[in-house]
PQR file with spaces between the fields and no chain letter, atoms N, CA, C, O and H, PARSE charges and radii, in Angstrom:
ATOM       1  N    MET     1     -21.962   37.352   38.128 -0.4000 1.5000
ATOM       2  CA   MET     1     -21.026   36.341   38.484 -0.0000 2.0000
ATOM       3  C    MET     1     -21.884   35.145   38.952  0.5500 1.7000
ATOM       4  O    MET     1     -22.771   35.205   39.804 -0.5500 1.4000
ATOM       5  N    GLU     2     -21.560   34.245   38.392 -0.4000 1.5000
ATOM       6  CA   GLU     2     -21.998   32.907   38.952 -0.0000 2.0000
ATOM       7  C    GLU     2     -21.358   32.505   40.244  0.5500 1.7000
ATOM       8  O    GLU     2     -20.185   32.731   40.541 -0.5500 1.4000
ATOM       9  H    GLU     2     -20.840   34.196   37.700  0.4000 1.0000
ATOM      10  N    LYS     3     -22.489   31.717   41.187 -0.4000 1.5000
ATOM      11  CA   LYS     3     -22.088   31.367   42.474 -0.0000 2.0000
ATOM      12  C    LYS     3     -21.863   29.614   42.257  0.5500 1.7000
ATOM      13  O    LYS     3     -22.362   28.923   41.369 -0.5500 1.4000
ATOM      14  H    LYS     3     -23.442   31.534   40.945  0.4000 1.0000
ATOM      15  N    GLU     4     -21.101   29.248   43.189 -0.4000 1.5000
ATOM      16  CA   GLU     4     -21.065   27.887   43.029 -0.0000 2.0000
ATOM      17  C    GLU     4     -21.883   27.045   44.057  0.5500 1.7000
ATOM      18  O    GLU     4     -21.838   27.350   45.249 -0.5500 1.4000
ATOM      19  H    GLU     4     -20.696   29.809   43.911  0.4000 1.0000
ATOM      20  N    ILE     5     -22.647   25.966   43.608 -0.4000 1.5000
ATOM      21  CA   ILE     5     -23.681   25.526   44.286 -0.0000 2.0000
ATOM      22  C    ILE     5     -22.790   24.298   45.049  0.5500 1.7000
ATOM      23  O    ILE     5     -22.127   23.454   44.446 -0.5500 1.4000
ATOM      24  H    ILE     5     -22.683   25.718   42.640  0.4000 1.0000
ATOM      25  N    VAL     6     -22.927   24.396   46.454 -0.4000 1.5000
ATOM      26  CA   VAL     6     -22.182   23.275   47.236 -0.0000 2.0000
ATOM      27  C    VAL     6     -23.322   22.457   47.952  0.5500 1.7000
ATOM      28  O    VAL     6     -24.171   22.934   48.706 -0.5500 1.4000
ATOM      29  H    VAL     6     -23.466   25.082   46.945  0.4000 1.0000
ATOM      30  N    TRP     7     -23.204   21.280   47.620 -0.4000 1.5000
ATOM      31  CA   TRP     7     -24.428   20.139   48.156 -0.0000 2.0000
ATOM      32  C    TRP     7     -23.789   19.692   49.719  0.5500 1.7000
ATOM      33  O    TRP     7     -22.635   19.340   49.964 -0.5500 1.4000
ATOM      34  H    TRP     7     -22.514   20.892   47.008  0.4000 1.0000
ATOM      35  N    THR     8     -24.645   19.796   50.425 -0.4000 1.5000
ATOM      36  CA   THR     8     -24.427   19.084   51.844 -0.0000 2.0000
ATOM      37  C    THR     8     -24.364   17.688   51.719  0.5500 1.7000
ATOM      38  O    THR     8     -24.939   17.172   50.762 -0.5500 1.4000
ATOM      39  H    THR     8     -25.582   20.081   50.226  0.4000 1.0000
ATOM      40  N    LEU     9     -23.648   16.863   52.678 -0.4000 1.5000
ATOM      41  CA   LEU     9     -23.841   15.490   52.619 -0.0000 2.0000
ATOM      42  C    LEU     9     -25.275   14.968   52.730  0.5500 1.7000
ATOM      43  O    LEU     9     -25.615   14.014   52.030 -0.5500 1.4000
ATOM      44  H    LEU     9     -23.180   17.283   53.456  0.4000 1.0000
ATOM      45  N    VAL    10     -26.274   15.647   53.720 -0.4000 1.5000
ATOM      46  CA   VAL    10     -27.581   15.449   53.740 -0.0000 2.0000
ATOM      47  C    VAL    10     -28.468   15.593   52.462  0.5500 1.7000
ATOM      48  O    VAL    10     -29.397   14.832   52.193 -0.5500 1.4000
ATOM      49  H    VAL    10     -25.997   16.422   54.289  0.4000 1.0000
ATOM      50  N    ALA    11     -28.068   16.666   51.701 -0.4000 1.5000
ATOM      51  CA   ALA    11     -28.841   17.129   50.538 -0.0000 2.0000
ATOM      52  C    ALA    11     -28.443   16.124   49.523  0.5500 1.7000
ATOM      53  O    ALA    11     -29.319   15.781   48.730 -0.5500 1.4000
ATOM      54  H    ALA    11     -27.313   17.284   51.919  0.4000 1.0000
ATOM      55  N    ARG    12     -26.917   15.441   49.388 -0.4000 1.5000
ATOM      56  CA   ARG    12     -26.572   14.525   48.309 -0.0000 2.0000
ATOM      57  C    ARG    12     -27.346   13.135   48.781  0.5500 1.7000
ATOM      58  O    ARG    12     -27.819   12.390   47.923 -0.5500 1.4000
ATOM      59  H    ARG    12     -26.205   15.719   50.033  0.4000 1.0000
ATOM      60  N    LYS    13     -27.437   12.863   50.041 -0.4000 1.5000
ATOM      61  CA   LYS    13     -27.934   11.569   50.314 -0.0000 2.0000
ATOM      62  C    LYS    13     -29.579   11.715   49.934  0.5500 1.7000
ATOM      63  O    LYS    13     -29.982   10.898   49.105 -0.5500 1.4000
ATOM      64  H    LYS    13     -27.053   13.469   50.738  0.4000 1.0000
ATOM      65  N    ASP    14     -30.525   12.645   50.446 -0.4000 1.5000
ATOM      66  CA   ASP    14     -31.537   12.889   50.116 -0.0000 2.0000
ATOM      67  C    ASP    14     -31.612   12.713   48.456  0.5500 1.7000
ATOM      68  O    ASP    14     -32.429   11.912   48.002 -0.5500 1.4000
ATOM      69  H    ASP    14     -30.198   13.308   51.119  0.4000 1.0000
ATOM      70  N    PHE    15     -30.784   13.441   47.595 -0.4000 1.5000
ATOM      71  CA   PHE    15     -30.941   13.359   46.325 -0.0000 2.0000
ATOM      72  C    PHE    15     -30.809   11.993   45.647  0.5500 1.7000
ATOM      73  O    PHE    15     -31.370   11.736   44.582 -0.5500 1.4000
ATOM      74  H    PHE    15     -30.120   14.091   47.964  0.4000 1.0000
ATOM      75  N    TRP    16     -30.159   11.264   46.216 -0.4000 1.5000
ATOM      76  CA   TRP    16     -29.778    9.772   45.636 -0.0000 2.0000
ATOM      77  C    TRP    16     -30.841    8.912   46.279  0.5500 1.7000
ATOM      78  O    TRP    16     -31.022    7.831   45.719 -0.5500 1.4000
ATOM      79  H    TRP    16     -29.704   11.473   47.082  0.4000 1.0000
ATOM      80  N    GLN    17     -31.652    9.199   47.443 -0.4000 1.5000
ATOM      81  CA   GLN    17     -32.698    8.575   47.768 -0.0000 2.0000
ATOM      82  C    GLN    17     -34.004    8.752   46.639  0.5500 1.7000
ATOM      83  O    GLN    17     -34.791    7.851   46.351 -0.5500 1.4000
ATOM      84  H    GLN    17     -31.506   10.077   47.897  0.4000 1.0000
ATOM      85  N    ILE    18     -34.016    9.958   46.159 -0.4000 1.5000
ATOM      86  CA   ILE    18     -35.185   10.482   45.492 -0.0000 2.0000
ATOM      87  C    ILE    18     -34.810    9.742   44.291  0.5500 1.7000
ATOM      88  O    ILE    18     -35.682    8.971   43.892 -0.5500 1.4000
ATOM      89  H    ILE    18     -33.377   10.690   46.393  0.4000 1.0000
ATOM      90  N    VAL    19     -33.610    9.790   43.544 -0.4000 1.5000
ATOM      91  CA   VAL    19     -33.309    9.092   42.350 -0.0000 2.0000
ATOM      92  C    VAL    19     -33.814    7.492   42.443  0.5500 1.7000
ATOM      93  O    VAL    19     -34.545    6.943   41.619 -0.5500 1.4000
ATOM      94  H    VAL    19     -32.902   10.417   43.869  0.4000 1.0000
ATOM      95  N    GLU    20     -33.254    6.890   43.633 -0.4000 1.5000
ATOM      96  CA   GLU    20     -33.637    5.389   43.705 -0.0000 2.0000
ATOM      97  C    GLU    20     -35.153    5.303   43.498  0.5500 1.7000
ATOM      98  O    GLU    20     -35.683    4.699   42.566 -0.5500 1.4000
ATOM      99  H    GLU    20     -32.660    7.336   44.302  0.4000 1.0000
ATOM     100  N    TYR    21     -35.900    6.079   44.625 -0.4000 1.5000
ATOM     101  CA   TYR    21     -37.208    6.086   44.510 -0.0000 2.0000
ATOM     102  C    TYR    21     -38.159    6.248   43.178  0.5500 1.7000
ATOM     103  O    TYR    21     -39.206    5.645   42.940 -0.5500 1.4000
ATOM     104  H    TYR    21     -35.469    6.569   45.382  0.4000 1.0000
ATOM     105  N    LEU    22     -37.515    7.203   42.410 -0.4000 1.5000
ATOM     106  CA   LEU    22     -38.058    7.357   40.857 -0.0000 2.0000
ATOM     107  C    LEU    22     -37.750    6.259   40.119  0.5500 1.7000
ATOM     108  O    LEU    22     -38.598    5.793   39.359 -0.5500 1.4000
ATOM     109  H    LEU    22     -36.665    7.693   42.603  0.4000 1.0000
ATOM     110  N    ALA    23     -36.483    5.686   40.238 -0.4000 1.5000
ATOM     111  CA   ALA    23     -35.979    4.647   39.207 -0.0000 2.0000
ATOM     112  C    ALA    23     -36.829    3.463   39.526  0.5500 1.7000
ATOM     113  O    ALA    23     -37.215    2.768   38.586 -0.5500 1.4000
ATOM     114  H    ALA    23     -35.794    6.065   40.856  0.4000 1.0000
ATOM     115  N    GLU    24     -37.241    3.088   41.028 -0.4000 1.5000
ATOM     116  CA   GLU    24     -37.751    1.949   41.281 -0.0000 2.0000
ATOM     117  C    GLU    24     -39.399    2.103   41.023  0.5500 1.7000
ATOM     118  O    GLU    24     -39.955    1.108   40.557 -0.5500 1.4000
ATOM     119  H    GLU    24     -36.928    3.653   41.792  0.4000 1.0000
ATOM     120  N    ASN    25     -40.024    3.009   41.233 -0.4000 1.5000
ATOM     121  CA   ASN    25     -41.520    3.426   41.182 -0.0000 2.0000
ATOM     122  C    ASN    25     -41.985    4.273   40.120  0.5500 1.7000
ATOM     123  O    ASN    25     -43.202    4.460   40.129 -0.5500 1.4000
ATOM     124  H    ASN    25     -39.573    3.817   41.612  0.4000 1.0000
ATOM     125  N    TRP    26     -41.358    4.812   39.244 -0.4000 1.5000
ATOM     126  CA   TRP    26     -41.892    5.573   38.022 -0.0000 2.0000
ATOM     127  C    TRP    26     -41.227    5.163   36.674  0.5500 1.7000
ATOM     128  O    TRP    26     -40.340    4.313   36.613 -0.5500 1.4000
ATOM     129  H    TRP    26     -40.370    4.661   39.236  0.4000 1.0000
ATOM     130  N    PRO    27     -41.723    5.833   35.601 -0.5600 1.5000
ATOM     131  CA   PRO    27     -40.941    5.257   34.355  0.2800 2.0000
ATOM     132  C    PRO    27     -39.682    6.143   34.184  0.5500 1.7000
ATOM     133  O    PRO    27     -39.480    7.174   34.824 -0.5500 1.4000
ATOM     134  N    GLN    28     -38.874    5.627   33.260 -0.4000 1.5000
ATOM     135  CA   GLN    28     -37.788    6.211   33.178 -0.0000 2.0000
ATOM     136  C    GLN    28     -37.664    7.907   32.840  0.5500 1.7000
ATOM     137  O    GLN    28     -36.768    8.701   33.127 -0.5500 1.4000
ATOM     138  H    GLN    28     -39.038    4.789   32.740  0.4000 1.0000
ATOM     139  N    SER    29     -39.053    8.109   32.053 -0.4000 1.5000
ATOM     140  CA   SER    29     -39.469    9.475   31.765 -0.0000 2.0000
ATOM     141  C    SER    29     -39.239   10.415   32.962  0.5500 1.7000
ATOM     142  O    SER    29     -38.631   11.485   32.968 -0.5500 1.4000
ATOM     143  H    SER    29     -39.780    7.463   31.820  0.4000 1.0000
ATOM     144  N    ALA    30     -39.816    9.825   33.904 -0.4000 1.5000
ATOM     145  CA   ALA    30     -40.014   10.670   34.939 -0.0000 2.0000
ATOM     146  C    ALA    30     -38.660   10.974   36.018  0.5500 1.7000
ATOM     147  O    ALA    30     -38.514   11.947   36.758 -0.5500 1.4000
ATOM     148  H    ALA    30     -40.310    8.956   33.899  0.4000 1.0000
ATOM     149  N    LEU    31     -37.878    9.967   35.857 -0.4000 1.5000
ATOM     150  CA   LEU    31     -36.401   10.265   36.333 -0.0000 2.0000
ATOM     151  C    LEU    31     -35.724   11.392   35.096  0.5500 1.7000
ATOM     152  O    LEU    31     -35.186   12.430   35.483 -0.5500 1.4000
ATOM     153  H    LEU    31     -37.996    9.176   35.256  0.4000 1.0000
ATOM     154  N    GLU    32     -35.782   11.185   34.155 -0.4000 1.5000
ATOM     155  CA   GLU    32     -35.153   11.959   33.086 -0.0000 2.0000
ATOM     156  C    GLU    32     -35.746   13.580   33.361  0.5500 1.7000
ATOM     157  O    GLU    32     -34.980   14.544   33.363 -0.5500 1.4000
ATOM     158  H    GLU    32     -36.218   10.341   33.841  0.4000 1.0000
ATOM     159  N    LYS    33     -37.006   13.685   33.554 -0.4000 1.5000
ATOM     160  CA   LYS    33     -37.790   14.858   33.703 -0.0000 2.0000
ATOM     161  C    LYS    33     -37.112   15.458   35.188  0.5500 1.7000
ATOM     162  O    LYS    33     -36.525   16.540   35.185 -0.5500 1.4000
ATOM     163  H    LYS    33     -37.628   12.902   33.552  0.4000 1.0000
ATOM     164  N    PHE    34     -37.241   14.740   36.295 -0.4000 1.5000
ATOM     165  CA   PHE    34     -36.634   15.098   37.461 -0.0000 2.0000
ATOM     166  C    PHE    34     -35.071   15.654   37.339  0.5500 1.7000
ATOM     167  O    PHE    34     -34.686   16.590   38.040 -0.5500 1.4000
ATOM     168  H    PHE    34     -37.718   13.861   36.298  0.4000 1.0000
ATOM     169  N    SER    35     -34.247   15.014   36.421 -0.4000 1.5000
ATOM     170  CA   SER    35     -32.857   15.248   36.384 -0.0000 2.0000
ATOM     171  C    SER    35     -32.879   16.552   35.582  0.5500 1.7000
ATOM     172  O    SER    35     -32.133   17.474   35.912 -0.5500 1.4000
ATOM     173  H    SER    35     -34.560   14.253   35.852  0.4000 1.0000
ATOM     174  N    ARG    36     -33.653   16.650   34.614 -0.4000 1.5000
ATOM     175  CA   ARG    36     -33.445   17.835   33.565 -0.0000 2.0000
ATOM     176  C    ARG    36     -33.853   19.224   34.421  0.5500 1.7000
ATOM     177  O    ARG    36     -33.225   20.281   34.374 -0.5500 1.4000
ATOM     178  H    ARG    36     -34.258   15.901   34.347  0.4000 1.0000
ATOM     179  N    THR    37     -34.904   18.993   35.109 -0.4000 1.5000
ATOM     180  CA   THR    37     -35.610   20.343   35.906 -0.0000 2.0000
ATOM     181  C    THR    37     -34.659   20.661   37.084  0.5500 1.7000
ATOM     182  O    THR    37     -34.379   21.824   37.376 -0.5500 1.4000
ATOM     183  H    THR    37     -35.415   18.134   35.147  0.4000 1.0000
ATOM     184  N    LEU    38     -34.105   19.452   37.840 -0.4000 1.5000
ATOM     185  CA   LEU    38     -33.170   20.246   38.724 -0.0000 2.0000
ATOM     186  C    LEU    38     -31.858   20.622   38.256  0.5500 1.7000
ATOM     187  O    LEU    38     -31.251   21.360   39.033 -0.5500 1.4000
ATOM     188  H    LEU    38     -34.332   18.507   37.604  0.4000 1.0000
ATOM     189  N    ASN    39     -31.281   20.318   37.225 -0.4000 1.5000
ATOM     190  CA   ASN    39     -30.252   20.715   36.363 -0.0000 2.0000
ATOM     191  C    ASN    39     -30.619   22.241   36.019  0.5500 1.7000
ATOM     192  O    ASN    39     -29.717   23.057   36.211 -0.5500 1.4000
ATOM     193  H    ASN    39     -31.774   19.719   36.594  0.4000 1.0000
ATOM     194  N    LEU    40     -31.792   22.689   35.553 -0.4000 1.5000
ATOM     195  CA   LEU    40     -32.291   23.837   35.211 -0.0000 2.0000
ATOM     196  C    LEU    40     -32.310   24.740   36.248  0.5500 1.7000
ATOM     197  O    LEU    40     -31.871   25.883   36.122 -0.5500 1.4000
ATOM     198  H    LEU    40     -32.525   22.026   35.398  0.4000 1.0000
ATOM     199  N    LYS    41     -32.853   24.254   37.403 -0.4000 1.5000
ATOM     200  CA   LYS    41     -32.811   25.189   38.778 -0.0000 2.0000
ATOM     201  C    LYS    41     -31.508   25.456   39.080  0.5500 1.7000
ATOM     202  O    LYS    41     -31.087   26.608   39.177 -0.5500 1.4000
ATOM     203  H    LYS    41     -33.210   23.326   37.506  0.4000 1.0000
ATOM     204  N    VAL    42     -30.767   24.385   39.251 -0.4000 1.5000
ATOM     205  CA   VAL    42     -29.124   24.636   39.700 -0.0000 2.0000
ATOM     206  C    VAL    42     -28.650   25.819   39.036  0.5500 1.7000
ATOM     207  O    VAL    42     -28.137   26.774   39.620 -0.5500 1.4000
ATOM     208  H    VAL    42     -31.109   23.448   39.171  0.4000 1.0000
ATOM     209  N    GLU    43     -28.868   25.713   37.605 -0.4000 1.5000
ATOM     210  CA   GLU    43     -28.210   26.726   36.750 -0.0000 2.0000
ATOM     211  C    GLU    43     -28.590   28.128   37.088  0.5500 1.7000
ATOM     212  O    GLU    43     -27.828   29.089   37.191 -0.5500 1.4000
ATOM     213  H    GLU    43     -29.285   24.938   37.131  0.4000 1.0000
ATOM     214  N    LEU    44     -30.050   28.096   37.264 -0.4000 1.5000
ATOM     215  CA   LEU    44     -30.658   29.394   37.395 -0.0000 2.0000
ATOM     216  C    LEU    44     -30.179   30.005   38.859  0.5500 1.7000
ATOM     217  O    LEU    44     -30.017   31.222   38.957 -0.5500 1.4000
ATOM     218  H    LEU    44     -30.669   27.315   37.180  0.4000 1.0000
ATOM     219  N    LEU    45     -29.993   29.269   39.816 -0.4000 1.5000
ATOM     220  CA   LEU    45     -29.626   29.444   41.229 -0.0000 2.0000
ATOM     221  C    LEU    45     -28.171   29.965   41.094  0.5500 1.7000
ATOM     222  O    LEU    45     -27.815   30.932   41.768 -0.5500 1.4000
ATOM     223  H    LEU    45     -30.125   28.281   39.737  0.4000 1.0000
ATOM     224  N    GLN    46     -27.284   29.316   40.200 -0.4000 1.5000
ATOM     225  CA   GLN    46     -25.877   29.968   40.201 -0.0000 2.0000
ATOM     226  C    GLN    46     -25.778   31.237   39.451  0.5500 1.7000
ATOM     227  O    GLN    46     -24.774   31.945   39.525 -0.5500 1.4000
ATOM     228  H    GLN    46     -27.573   28.530   39.653  0.4000 1.0000
ATOM     229  N    LYS    47     -26.766   31.522   38.757 -0.4000 1.5000
ATOM     230  CA   LYS    47     -26.830   32.768   38.069 -0.0000 2.0000
ATOM     231  C    LYS    47     -27.544   33.907   38.726  0.5500 1.7000
ATOM     232  O    LYS    47     -27.245   35.098   38.634 -0.5500 1.4000
ATOM     233  H    LYS    47     -27.582   30.947   38.697  0.4000 1.0000
ATOM     234  N    HIS    48     -28.620   33.329   39.465 -0.4000 1.5000
ATOM     235  CA   HIS    48     -29.380   34.355   40.189 -0.0000 2.0000
ATOM     236  C    HIS    48     -29.596   33.725   41.727  0.5500 1.7000
ATOM     237  O    HIS    48     -30.593   33.064   42.016 -0.5500 1.4000
ATOM     238  H    HIS    48     -28.863   32.362   39.541  0.4000 1.0000
ATOM     239  N    PRO    49     -28.607   34.001   42.595 -0.5600 1.5000
ATOM     240  CA   PRO    49     -28.719   33.276   43.842  0.2800 2.0000
ATOM     241  C    PRO    49     -29.782   33.792   44.753  0.5500 1.7000
ATOM     242  O    PRO    49     -30.176   33.100   45.692 -0.5500 1.4000
ATOM     243  N    HIS    50     -30.265   34.986   44.511 -0.4000 1.5000
ATOM     244  CA   HIS    50     -31.504   35.318   45.370 -0.0000 2.0000
ATOM     245  C    HIS    50     -32.983   35.050   44.909  0.5500 1.7000
ATOM     246  O    HIS    50     -33.987   35.606   45.354 -0.5500 1.4000
ATOM     247  H    HIS    50     -29.945   35.548   43.748  0.4000 1.0000
ATOM     248  N    LEU    51     -32.917   34.038   43.877 -0.4000 1.5000
ATOM     249  CA   LEU    51     -34.295   33.456   43.793 -0.0000 2.0000
ATOM     250  C    LEU    51     -34.850   32.692   45.058  0.5500 1.7000
ATOM     251  O    LEU    51     -34.145   32.322   45.997 -0.5500 1.4000
ATOM     252  H    LEU    51     -32.101   33.587   43.515  0.4000 1.0000
ATOM     253  N    GLY    52     -36.105   32.522   44.959 -0.4000 1.5000
ATOM     254  CA   GLY    52     -36.803   32.054   46.092 -0.0000 2.0000
ATOM     255  C    GLY    52     -37.164   32.987   46.973  0.5500 1.7000
ATOM     256  O    GLY    52     -37.136   34.198   46.754 -0.5500 1.4000
ATOM     257  H    GLY    52     -36.677   32.822   44.196  0.4000 1.0000
ATOM     258  N    PHE    53     -37.636   32.265   48.356 -0.4000 1.5000
ATOM     259  CA   PHE    53     -38.143   33.214   49.311 -0.0000 2.0000
ATOM     260  C    PHE    53     -37.201   33.157   50.463  0.5500 1.7000
ATOM     261  O    PHE    53     -36.712   32.084   50.818 -0.5500 1.4000
ATOM     262  H    PHE    53     -37.659   31.281   48.534  0.4000 1.0000
ATOM     263  N    LYS    54     -36.875   34.539   51.188 -0.4000 1.5000
ATOM     264  CA   LYS    54     -36.180   34.440   52.304 -0.0000 2.0000
ATOM     265  C    LYS    54     -36.819   33.792   53.565  0.5500 1.7000
ATOM     266  O    LYS    54     -37.968   34.005   53.951 -0.5500 1.4000
ATOM     267  H    LYS    54     -37.272   35.410   50.899  0.4000 1.0000
ATOM     268  N    SER    55     -35.894   32.958   54.159 -0.4000 1.5000
ATOM     269  CA   SER    55     -36.551   32.263   55.313 -0.0000 2.0000
ATOM     270  C    SER    55     -36.867   33.412   56.562  0.5500 1.7000
ATOM     271  O    SER    55     -36.128   34.333   56.910 -0.5500 1.4000
ATOM     272  H    SER    55     -34.960   32.786   53.846  0.4000 1.0000
ATOM     273  N    SER    56     -38.065   33.082   57.051 -0.4000 1.5000
ATOM     274  CA   SER    56     -38.358   33.841   58.307 -0.0000 2.0000
ATOM     275  C    SER    56     -37.741   33.575   59.432  0.5500 1.7000
ATOM     276  O    SER    56     -37.753   34.397   60.348 -0.5500 1.4000
ATOM     277  H    SER    56     -38.665   32.334   56.768  0.4000 1.0000
ATOM     278  N    LYS    57     -37.140   32.448   59.530 -0.4000 1.5000
ATOM     279  CA   LYS    57     -36.434   32.160   60.719 -0.0000 2.0000
ATOM     280  C    LYS    57     -34.997   32.105   60.802  0.5500 1.7000
ATOM     281  O    LYS    57     -34.344   32.100   61.845 -0.5500 1.4000
ATOM     282  H    LYS    57     -37.131   31.780   58.785  0.4000 1.0000
ATOM     283  N    TYR    58     -34.506   32.059   59.491 -0.4000 1.5000
ATOM     284  CA   TYR    58     -32.949   32.160   59.328 -0.0000 2.0000
ATOM     285  C    TYR    58     -32.758   33.246   58.058  0.5500 1.7000
ATOM     286  O    TYR    58     -33.243   33.149   56.931 -0.5500 1.4000
ATOM     287  H    TYR    58     -35.036   32.062   58.643  0.4000 1.0000
ATOM     288  N    SER    59     -31.970   34.224   58.552 -0.4000 1.5000
ATOM     289  CA   SER    59     -31.999   35.312   57.569 -0.0000 2.0000
ATOM     290  C    SER    59     -30.924   34.919   56.370  0.5500 1.7000
ATOM     291  O    SER    59     -30.963   35.453   55.261 -0.5500 1.4000
ATOM     292  H    SER    59     -31.577   34.302   59.468  0.4000 1.0000
ATOM     293  N    ARG    60     -30.185   34.148   56.660 -0.4000 1.5000
ATOM     294  CA   ARG    60     -29.287   33.713   55.517 -0.0000 2.0000
ATOM     295  C    ARG    60     -29.573   32.547   54.706  0.5500 1.7000
ATOM     296  O    ARG    60     -28.706   32.008   54.019 -0.5500 1.4000
ATOM     297  H    ARG    60     -30.152   33.714   57.560  0.4000 1.0000
ATOM     298  N    PHE    61     -30.742   32.159   54.771 -0.4000 1.5000
ATOM     299  CA   PHE    61     -31.394   31.199   54.096 -0.0000 2.0000
ATOM     300  C    PHE    61     -32.439   31.467   53.150  0.5500 1.7000
ATOM     301  O    PHE    61     -33.245   32.346   53.455 -0.5500 1.4000
ATOM     302  H    PHE    61     -31.447   32.597   55.329  0.4000 1.0000
ATOM     303  N    ARG    62     -32.578   30.828   51.985 -0.4000 1.5000
ATOM     304  CA   ARG    62     -33.634   31.040   51.026 -0.0000 2.0000
ATOM     305  C    ARG    62     -34.103   29.642   50.751  0.5500 1.7000
ATOM     306  O    ARG    62     -33.335   28.682   50.793 -0.5500 1.4000
ATOM     307  H    ARG    62     -31.923   30.114   51.737  0.4000 1.0000
ATOM     308  N    ARG    63     -35.506   29.537   50.442 -0.4000 1.5000
ATOM     309  CA   ARG    63     -36.118   28.414   50.073 -0.0000 2.0000
ATOM     310  C    ARG    63     -36.506   28.506   48.463  0.5500 1.7000
ATOM     311  O    ARG    63     -36.860   29.589   47.995 -0.5500 1.4000
ATOM     312  H    ARG    63     -36.130   30.318   50.408  0.4000 1.0000
ATOM     313  N    THR    64     -36.433   27.467   47.745 -0.4000 1.5000
ATOM     314  CA   THR    64     -36.632   27.314   46.164 -0.0000 2.0000
ATOM     315  C    THR    64     -37.583   25.901   46.070  0.5500 1.7000
ATOM     316  O    THR    64     -37.239   24.831   46.574 -0.5500 1.4000
ATOM     317  H    THR    64     -36.146   26.588   48.125  0.4000 1.0000
ATOM     318  N    THR    65     -38.421   26.047   45.572 -0.4000 1.5000
ATOM     319  CA   THR    65     -39.276   24.999   45.313 -0.0000 2.0000
ATOM     320  C    THR    65     -38.923   24.359   44.069  0.5500 1.7000
ATOM     321  O    THR    65     -38.758   25.170   43.159 -0.5500 1.4000
ATOM     322  H    THR    65     -38.700   26.916   45.163  0.4000 1.0000
ATOM     323  N    TYR    66     -38.721   22.886   43.686 -0.4000 1.5000
ATOM     324  CA   TYR    66     -38.498   22.294   42.668 -0.0000 2.0000
ATOM     325  C    TYR    66     -39.980   21.656   41.990  0.5500 1.7000
ATOM     326  O    TYR    66     -40.421   21.865   40.860 -0.5500 1.4000
ATOM     327  H    TYR    66     -38.855   22.227   44.426  0.4000 1.0000
ATOM     328  N    TYR    67     -40.574   20.814   43.085 -0.4000 1.5000
ATOM     329  CA   TYR    67     -41.998   20.243   42.840 -0.0000 2.0000
ATOM     330  C    TYR    67     -42.609   20.672   43.899  0.5500 1.7000
ATOM     331  O    TYR    67     -42.071   21.436   44.701 -0.5500 1.4000
ATOM     332  H    TYR    67     -40.216   20.645   44.004  0.4000 1.0000
ATOM     333  N    LYS    68     -43.842   20.211   44.020 -0.4000 1.5000
ATOM     334  CA   LYS    68     -44.999   20.516   45.227 -0.0000 2.0000
ATOM     335  C    LYS    68     -44.305   20.090   46.581  0.5500 1.7000
ATOM     336  O    LYS    68     -44.528   20.693   47.631 -0.5500 1.4000
ATOM     337  H    LYS    68     -44.279   19.590   43.369  0.4000 1.0000
ATOM     338  N    ILE    69     -43.264   18.779   46.467 -0.4000 1.5000
ATOM     339  CA   ILE    69     -42.938   18.061   47.760 -0.0000 2.0000
ATOM     340  C    ILE    69     -41.562   18.366   47.931  0.5500 1.7000
ATOM     341  O    ILE    69     -41.073   18.165   49.042 -0.5500 1.4000
ATOM     342  H    ILE    69     -43.082   18.290   45.614  0.4000 1.0000
ATOM     343  N    LEU    70     -40.888   18.798   47.056 -0.4000 1.5000
ATOM     344  CA   LEU    70     -39.297   19.084   47.170 -0.0000 2.0000
ATOM     345  C    LEU    70     -38.893   20.365   47.014  0.5500 1.7000
ATOM     346  O    LEU    70     -39.151   21.082   46.048 -0.5500 1.4000
ATOM     347  H    LEU    70     -41.285   18.961   46.153  0.4000 1.0000
ATOM     348  N    HIS    71     -38.149   20.696   48.135 -0.4000 1.5000
ATOM     349  CA   HIS    71     -37.638   22.225   48.297 -0.0000 2.0000
ATOM     350  C    HIS    71     -36.120   22.006   48.512  0.5500 1.7000
ATOM     351  O    HIS    71     -35.638   20.934   48.878 -0.5500 1.4000
ATOM     352  H    HIS    71     -37.940   20.113   48.920  0.4000 1.0000
ATOM     353  N    ALA    72     -35.395   23.164   48.242 -0.4000 1.5000
ATOM     354  CA   ALA    72     -34.055   23.397   48.454 -0.0000 2.0000
ATOM     355  C    ALA    72     -33.827   24.462   49.429  0.5500 1.7000
ATOM     356  O    ALA    72     -34.566   25.445   49.393 -0.5500 1.4000
ATOM     357  H    ALA    72     -35.787   24.035   47.945  0.4000 1.0000
ATOM     358  N    TYR    73     -32.846   24.382   50.340 -0.4000 1.5000
ATOM     359  CA   TYR    73     -32.545   25.441   51.296 -0.0000 2.0000
ATOM     360  C    TYR    73     -31.308   25.858   50.964  0.5500 1.7000
ATOM     361  O    TYR    73     -30.393   25.035   50.956 -0.5500 1.4000
ATOM     362  H    TYR    73     -32.245   23.583   50.370  0.4000 1.0000
ATOM     363  N    LEU    74     -31.084   27.156   50.648 -0.4000 1.5000
ATOM     364  CA   LEU    74     -29.783   27.872   50.185 -0.0000 2.0000
ATOM     365  C    LEU    74     -29.247   28.748   51.336  0.5500 1.7000
ATOM     366  O    LEU    74     -29.949   29.428   52.085 -0.5500 1.4000
ATOM     367  H    LEU    74     -31.828   27.825   50.655  0.4000 1.0000
ATOM     368  N    ARG    75     -28.028   28.647   51.368 -0.4000 1.5000
ATOM     369  CA   ARG    75     -27.323   29.752   52.456 -0.0000 2.0000
ATOM     370  C    ARG    75     -26.481   30.555   51.812  0.5500 1.7000
ATOM     371  O    ARG    75     -25.557   30.126   51.120 -0.5500 1.4000
ATOM     372  H    ARG    75     -27.458   28.095   50.760  0.4000 1.0000
ATOM     373  N    SER    76     -26.764   31.905   52.009 -0.4000 1.5000
ATOM     374  CA   SER    76     -25.885   32.791   51.478 -0.0000 2.0000
ATOM     375  C    SER    76     -24.515   33.127   51.834  0.5500 1.7000
ATOM     376  O    SER    76     -24.323   33.346   53.030 -0.5500 1.4000
ATOM     377  H    SER    76     -27.514   32.253   52.571  0.4000 1.0000
ATOM     378  N    ALA    77     -23.645   33.203   51.141 -0.4000 1.5000
ATOM     379  CA   ALA    77     -22.144   33.261   51.516 -0.0000 2.0000
ATOM     380  C    ALA    77     -22.056   34.435   52.461  0.5500 1.7000
ATOM     381  O    ALA    77     -20.972   34.754   52.950 -0.5500 1.4000
ATOM     382  H    ALA    77     -23.801   33.026   50.169  0.4000 1.0000
């Protein structure tokens, strides 16, 4: 069963800051690649919510890496 992905306000703000940065500083192809990769990762997380690493500090959170410098933190329901 697929899970719903709910973005926090902070996550949405961070996302749009990343998009704006890419749009201003990288070619359009980089922005498109970022978008495709992120969409694929979100789809995977919906189908397999236990992907990623368990947080050693918070048991209800998992961390997934999108790029070397971009991570998502997921809270289990």
